[in-house]
Backbone bond lengths (Angstrom), bond angles and torsions (degrees), N, CA, C in turn:
res aa  C-N    CA-C-N  psi(-1)  N-CA   C-N-CA  omega(-1)  CA-C   N-CA-C  phi
1 M - - - 1.439 - - 1.528 108.93 -
2 I 1.322 115.25 140.21 1.458 121.97 172.89 1.522 106.56 -105.48
3 L 1.324 115.80 125.45 1.461 122.06 -179.32 1.522 108.72 -107.33
4 I 1.322 116.27 123.58 1.457 122.41 176.97 1.522 107.66 -109.54
5 I 1.322 116.54 124.98 1.462 121.39 173.14 1.517 105.69 -120.80
6 S 1.314 115.93 117.50 1.457 119.98 -172.97 1.518 111.65 -127.27
7 D 1.322 114.32 151.79 1.457 121.44 170.65 1.515 105.17 -101.50
8 D 1.314 116.11 105.24 1.461 121.38 -174.09 1.520 112.97 -104.39
9 N 1.329 117.29 18.78 1.467 118.23 -176.02 1.529 112.52 -74.50
10 R 1.332 118.48 -12.53 1.468 121.23 177.32 1.524 112.29 -120.83
11 G 1.304 117.56 14.87 1.457 119.84 -178.54 1.509 110.69 171.38
12 N 1.297 115.75 179.57 1.457 122.33 -174.68 1.529 111.11 -110.60
13 W 1.345 117.66 38.12 1.457 121.89 -169.58 1.521 113.04 -70.48
14 G 1.306 117.75 -44.83 1.460 120.32 -179.60 1.519 112.41 -59.78
15 P 1.337 117.83 -52.08 1.462 119.03 178.01 1.532 112.75 -61.25
16 T 1.331 117.24 -35.75 1.467 120.64 178.96 1.523 110.49 -64.70
17 L 1.324 116.89 -44.08 1.460 121.33 178.16 1.526 110.77 -65.23
18 E 1.324 115.96 -42.67 1.472 120.14 178.60 1.530 110.39 -60.69
19 E 1.304 116.75 -44.92 1.466 121.03 -179.94 1.529 111.19 -60.57
20 A 1.317 116.98 -42.51 1.465 121.08 179.42 1.524 111.24 -65.98
21 M 1.318 117.74 -31.84 1.471 121.20 -179.25 1.520 112.83 -80.17
22 H 1.318 118.06 -20.38 1.467 120.33 -177.11 1.522 112.79 -65.67
23 L 1.312 117.71 -11.13 1.455 120.02 176.66 1.524 111.06 -71.35
24 S 1.323 116.19 -18.51 1.464 119.66 177.44 1.522 108.86 -85.47
25 E 1.327 115.95 171.92 1.458 120.08 178.95 1.523 111.63 -94.24
26 T 1.318 116.55 9.77 1.454 122.04 -179.63 1.524 109.96 -82.76
27 E 1.323 116.07 141.06 1.462 120.12 175.80 1.524 108.96 -69.53
28 I 1.328 116.17 130.54 1.460 122.59 179.77 1.524 107.66 -117.71
29 V 1.336 116.30 129.63 1.468 121.89 175.41 1.519 106.10 -124.83
30 R 1.341 116.65 133.44 1.464 120.21 -178.36 1.515 111.00 -131.44
31 F 1.322 114.59 140.72 1.458 122.43 173.16 1.522 108.20 -127.38
32 S 1.322 116.66 142.92 1.462 121.45 171.89 1.519 107.77 -95.38
33 A 1.327 115.81 110.11 1.467 120.91 -177.11 1.521 111.80 -60.37
34 D 1.323 116.64 -32.84 1.459 119.54 -178.84 1.527 112.81 -71.99
35 A 1.329 117.53 -15.43 1.462 121.21 178.25 1.525 112.13 -95.84
36 L 1.328 117.03 -6.85 1.462 121.66 -179.01 1.523 110.82 -96.31
37 Q 1.305 115.68 153.22 1.463 121.60 175.09 1.533 107.80 -95.24
38 I 1.325 116.32 96.10 1.459 121.73 -178.90 1.523 108.65 -122.90
39 K 1.316 115.21 122.96 1.461 121.13 179.19 1.529 109.98 -86.09
40 P 1.311 117.55 156.75 1.468 119.99 176.49 1.529 111.00 -65.55
41 C 1.324 116.00 155.98 1.461 121.89 175.59 1.524 109.04 -60.96
42 A 1.317 116.47 137.38 1.465 121.75 179.36 1.532 111.75 -87.40
43 A 1.320 117.04 -5.26 1.473 122.50 -178.89 1.525 111.17 53.57
44 C 1.330 116.18 38.32 1.466 121.09 -177.94 1.528 112.07 -86.23
45 N 1.340 116.59 -15.95 1.452 123.61 179.26 1.533 113.69 68.75
46 S 1.315 117.98 11.62 1.466 120.38 177.97 1.517 111.42 -62.53
47 C 1.332 117.52 -36.97 1.466 120.67 -177.00 1.530 112.35 -66.00
48 S 1.328 117.21 -19.76 1.471 120.96 175.74 1.517 111.27 -102.19
49 G 1.324 116.91 0.53 1.456 120.43 -176.82 1.506 112.58 -130.30
50 K 1.326 115.60 -109.39 1.466 120.09 -170.07 1.528 114.85 -64.62
51 T 1.334 119.28 -26.52 1.471 120.60 176.11 1.523 109.70 -114.89
52 F 1.324 117.21 38.54 1.458 123.56 -172.22 1.524 113.32 -34.13
53 G 1.339 114.43 127.08 1.456 121.15 177.09 1.508 115.12 80.46
54 R 1.328 116.97 -3.54 1.464 120.74 179.70 1.514 109.38 -127.30
55 C 1.297 115.83 136.96 1.460 121.89 176.30 1.526 108.23 -86.98
56 I 1.314 116.33 137.60 1.470 119.55 -178.51 1.523 113.00 -80.75
57 I 1.333 117.39 -12.88 1.469 120.83 179.36 1.528 108.60 -79.40
58 Q 1.308 116.02 121.33 1.462 121.30 -179.16 1.521 109.63 -94.55
59 D 1.319 115.22 102.39 1.456 122.29 176.92 1.524 107.99 -154.64
60 D 1.312 117.92 -164.06 1.463 120.75 -175.88 1.531 113.91 -69.27
61 M 1.319 118.23 -10.54 1.466 119.34 175.94 1.523 110.04 -63.80
62 Q 1.337 116.95 -22.61 1.460 120.92 177.39 1.535 111.27 -65.54
63 L 1.339 117.55 -21.84 1.466 121.34 174.10 1.528 110.84 -76.55
64 L 1.338 116.25 -35.17 1.463 121.30 -175.15 1.522 113.73 -80.92
65 L 1.321 117.23 -40.67 1.465 120.28 -173.26 1.537 113.79 -55.36
66 P 1.335 119.98 -45.39 1.475 118.54 178.16 1.531 112.54 -63.57
67 K 1.320 117.35 -34.04 1.465 121.25 178.78 1.531 110.46 -69.98
68 I 1.339 116.86 -42.77 1.462 121.03 178.24 1.526 109.48 -62.41
69 A 1.319 116.16 -39.54 1.467 121.06 -176.91 1.526 113.15 -61.90
70 V 1.323 118.04 -27.65 1.469 119.97 -175.99 1.528 114.13 -113.01
71 C 1.312 118.64 -2.88 1.467 119.36 -175.95 1.524 111.83 -72.18
72 R 1.305 115.59 150.10 1.465 121.83 174.51 1.520 109.67 -78.79
73 S 1.348 115.65 -39.40 1.456 121.82 179.30 1.520 109.54 -137.48
74 L 1.332 114.91 135.07 1.456 122.37 175.62 1.516 107.35 -110.69
75 V 1.338 115.95 128.25 1.454 121.95 -179.79 1.525 108.25 -122.21
76 L 1.323 116.38 116.18 1.460 121.18 175.13 1.522 107.89 -101.59
77 V 1.329 116.41 127.75 1.458 122.34 -178.07 1.528 107.43 -118.52
78 S 1.337 115.35 125.05 1.460 119.18 -174.23 1.514 111.33 -149.33
79 P 1.339 116.19 148.24 1.459 117.00 166.28 1.533 107.81 -64.48
80 V 1.322 116.80 146.41 1.457 120.63 175.50 1.529 106.72 -81.11
81 V 1.331 115.68 119.38 1.463 121.95 -177.69 1.525 108.03 -119.27
82 F 1.319 116.37 107.97 1.465 122.21 -177.89 1.527 111.70 50.69
83 G 1.325 117.19 41.10 1.455 121.90 178.81 1.513 114.29 80.58
84 S 1.308 117.33 5.19 1.456 121.43 -178.82 1.522 109.08 -126.74
85 V 1.317 115.89 -163.66 1.462 121.93 178.93 1.524 109.43 -100.39
86 S 1.312 115.93 167.86 1.464 121.06 176.68 1.529 110.54 -66.64
87 H 1.316 116.07 162.83 1.473 118.97 -179.89 1.530 111.95 -64.86
88 H 1.328 117.69 -28.23 1.471 120.11 177.79 1.531 110.71 -65.14
89 I 1.312 116.94 -45.11 1.463 121.56 -179.83 1.524 110.33 -73.23
90 K 1.316 117.90 -35.79 1.471 121.12 179.08 1.526 110.80 -60.78
91 K 1.327 117.39 -40.07 1.467 119.91 177.94 1.525 110.88 -62.86
92 V 1.329 116.96 -40.04 1.470 120.65 177.52 1.520 109.55 -63.28
93 M 1.324 116.97 -47.25 1.467 121.09 -178.65 1.530 110.99 -58.78
94 D 1.312 117.14 -45.73 1.465 120.63 -179.49 1.519 112.09 -64.41
95 R 1.307 116.77 -41.17 1.460 120.83 -176.18 1.524 112.44 -75.95
96 M 1.338 118.23 -14.84 1.465 121.03 176.03 1.526 111.22 -66.12
97 A 1.314 118.20 -12.17 1.469 121.65 178.38 1.525 111.41 -55.84
98 A 1.319 116.70 -26.01 1.468 120.13 178.89 1.529 111.73 -59.70
99 L 1.314 117.15 -23.92 1.464 121.15 -178.43 1.518 112.48 -94.63
100 G 1.308 116.36 1.80 1.458 120.20 -177.67 1.512 113.08 -82.82
101 D 1.302 113.98 162.08 1.462 121.92 173.26 1.530 107.17 -61.35
102 P 1.311 120.41 136.33 1.464 121.06 -177.06 1.527 113.64 -71.29
103 R 1.324 116.67 -15.35 1.471 119.81 -177.16 1.514 110.32 -104.11
104 Y 1.306 115.39 125.20 1.457 119.57 170.90 1.517 107.58 -81.51
105 R 1.321 116.51 150.50 1.457 120.86 177.74 1.522 108.40 -147.31
106 V 1.300 117.21 168.80 1.451 121.70 177.96 1.524 108.00 -101.29
107 K 1.321 115.70 127.74 1.454 121.90 178.02 1.524 107.72 -135.97
108 D 1.306 116.77 123.20 1.466 122.23 -178.44 1.532 111.58 53.48
109 G 1.330 115.52 38.68 1.455 120.81 176.41 1.518 115.50 78.72
110 E 1.335 117.49 7.66 1.464 120.87 179.68 1.517 110.21 -124.81
111 I 1.323 115.82 150.26 1.455 120.80 176.02 1.522 107.94 -79.93
112 V 1.330 116.39 124.76 1.458 121.74 179.63 1.526 109.28 -128.14
113 K 1.300 114.91 156.74 1.457 120.59 178.71 1.516 110.65 -112.69
114 G 1.302 117.13 -43.19 1.460 120.66 -178.21 1.515 111.44 80.35
115 M 1.311 115.57 156.00 1.455 121.66 175.95 1.517 108.12 -94.53
116 S 1.322 116.54 146.75 1.455 119.79 -179.66 1.526 110.73 -68.09
117 R 1.317 117.10 -22.75 1.469 121.04 176.83 1.519 108.00 -101.38
118 V 1.308 116.55 119.55 1.461 122.35 -179.17 1.529 109.44 -84.82
119 G 1.324 116.72 141.95 1.457 120.48 174.19 1.513 115.99 99.23
120 M 1.310 118.43 -0.28 1.453 120.48 177.93 1.527 109.32 -73.83
121 N 1.322 116.92 141.30 1.456 122.78 173.00 1.523 107.87 -100.71
122 Y 1.326 115.52 142.41 1.467 121.50 -172.56 1.526 109.20 -129.07
123 Y 1.326 116.08 117.98 1.454 121.73 -177.51 1.529 109.80 -120.69
124 M 1.329 114.60 148.01 1.464 120.15 171.08 1.523 107.94 -126.79
125 V 1.321 115.20 134.56 1.454 121.80 175.35 1.514 106.73 -118.03
126 G 1.329 115.84 115.57 1.458 121.63 178.06 1.513 110.11 -101.09
127 I 1.303 116.03 137.44 1.460 121.29 -179.89 1.523 108.04 -118.53
128 G 1.322 115.81 130.70 1.457 118.94 177.58 1.509 111.81 -172.63
129 D 1.307 116.01 144.78 1.459 122.05 177.54 1.525 109.32 -100.73
130 N 1.304 115.47 142.78 1.470 121.93 175.51 1.526 112.64 55.33
131 L 1.317 116.76 38.96 1.464 120.31 177.80 1.523 108.98 -73.28
132 N 1.318 116.09 139.27 1.459 118.70 177.61 1.530 109.63 -88.10
133 E 1.311 115.46 172.71 1.468 122.23 -177.17 1.529 111.74 -57.55
134 A 1.333 117.26 -41.72 1.466 121.22 -178.06 1.527 111.17 -64.89
135 E 1.331 117.86 -40.77 1.466 120.91 179.25 1.528 110.92 -65.03
136 C 1.327 116.49 -44.75 1.470 120.21 179.08 1.523 110.80 -63.91
137 S 1.318 116.57 -44.02 1.458 121.09 -179.63 1.530 111.16 -62.23
138 A 1.323 117.12 -43.33 1.466 121.22 179.96 1.526 110.81 -63.99
139 F 1.334 116.89 -42.07 1.464 121.05 179.47 1.530 110.68 -63.24
140 L 1.321 116.78 -45.34 1.471 121.31 178.36 1.527 110.57 -62.68
141 H 1.324 116.86 -41.83 1.459 121.38 -179.46 1.541 111.27 -66.03
142 L 1.322 117.23 -40.20 1.466 121.59 177.96 1.527 110.26 -56.60
143 H 1.312 116.53 -48.22 1.457 119.68 -179.06 1.522 111.53 -67.82
144 Q 1.320 116.62 -40.39 1.468 120.44 178.30 1.530 110.54 -59.19
145 E 1.311 117.65 -44.72 1.463 121.29 179.57 1.530 111.58 -67.11
146 N 1.327 117.40 -38.91 1.469 119.74 177.17 1.518 111.21 -64.70
147 R 1.324 117.74 -39.17 1.470 120.03 176.86 1.522 110.94 -62.72
148 K 1.333 117.20 -39.25 1.470 120.38 178.04 1.518 110.77 -64.05
149 I 1.317 116.55 -48.52 1.466 120.83 -178.71 1.520 110.93 -60.59
150 M 1.329 116.35 -40.26 1.462 121.58 -177.44 1.530 112.48 -83.92
151 S 1.328 117.83 -11.37 1.469 122.92 -176.42 1.522 111.69 55.29
152 V 1.327 115.83 50.86 1.464 121.88 179.42 1.527 109.67 -128.35
153 K 1.319 115.02 163.37 1.461 121.36 174.28 1.514 108.98 -94.21
154 G 1.319 115.78 163.44 1.451 119.66 176.62 1.506 111.27 162.39
155 Q 1.306 115.08 -170.78 1.447 120.82 -176.30 1.517 109.64 -151.74
156 T 1.334 114.93 158.84 1.457 122.24 178.76 1.514 109.12 -114.21
157 F 1.311 116.33 140.19 1.454 122.05 177.03 1.519 108.83 -129.84
158 I 1.323 117.17 142.74 1.456 121.52 174.98 1.524 107.59 -128.33
159 L 1.329 115.96 126.12 1.458 122.85 -179.16 1.514 110.05 -125.64
160 D 1.323 116.49 159.27 1.460 117.88 169.99 1.525 108.03 -91.10
161 S 1.298 117.71 170.88 1.466 121.51 -170.77 1.529 113.53 -69.95
162 R 1.322 117.46 -9.02 1.480 118.72 178.50 1.521 111.22 -75.20
163 L 1.332 118.32 -13.13 1.468 123.55 178.71 1.527 112.17 45.11
164 N 1.298 115.86 63.99 1.457 123.95 175.49 1.532 108.98 -48.17
165 R 1.319 117.42 125.94 1.462 123.66 -174.94 1.529 112.02 -60.03
166 V 1.324 118.09 -37.24 1.467 120.90 178.93 1.526 110.16 -65.65
167 S 1.330 117.05 -45.74 1.471 120.67 178.16 1.515 110.94 -62.34
168 L 1.317 116.23 -42.61 1.464 120.73 179.20 1.525 110.57 -61.58
169 N 1.316 117.70 -44.32 1.465 121.01 179.60 1.523 111.66 -64.94
170 N 1.339 117.62 -36.07 1.467 120.66 176.83 1.525 110.84 -63.82
171 I 1.315 116.67 -41.08 1.460 121.04 177.94 1.529 110.30 -64.04
172 V 1.313 115.87 -46.47 1.470 121.13 179.68 1.527 110.06 -58.19
173 Q 1.318 117.48 -46.63 1.464 120.67 -179.74 1.522 111.32 -61.43
174 E 1.315 117.37 -41.83 1.475 121.31 179.60 1.527 109.99 -61.87
175 I 1.316 117.58 -45.28 1.464 121.36 -176.68 1.525 111.27 -71.48
176 I 1.305 117.84 -44.33 1.459 120.98 -177.31 1.516 112.31 -66.75
177 H 1.327 117.03 -38.79 1.465 120.11 -173.81 1.514 113.96 -93.23
178 E 1.307 118.49 2.73 1.473 120.74 179.03 1.505 109.99 -72.89
């Protein structure tokens, strides 16, 4: 299953990506993060301790966590905001810690946690017009660091809001065939 979680409050990117992927025979599940009620992470560390693997905050993230836990590929789609993701997607990213390995370790000189499910692919699609070099670089670096921490493979894509069909199809092919 490919899971798409998108912030669609400034565009129709998630549904557009989902529609392009439906041509494959892969199951596609999509959620609009901006339509869900997701609270910020409380940084209580319960998900790595006494409630291992479960977040104690009861909100719509409880719908996403089981899907993230079993997906083959996770695709986060967000407007690029100051070189980062929107607050809707950031809350999802932070709360995904519940699915991480409870033990931090050092790998290649960096502290990593890893995902409890091995083999997941993790993609980020950033959307933005007239982004400068620093914004693009920061967005790419954010995803690169998250992939390291999670010990997963994946790729980052940045598009402008016109969603060029050729670029969209290239992204779809990369995600479907990974």
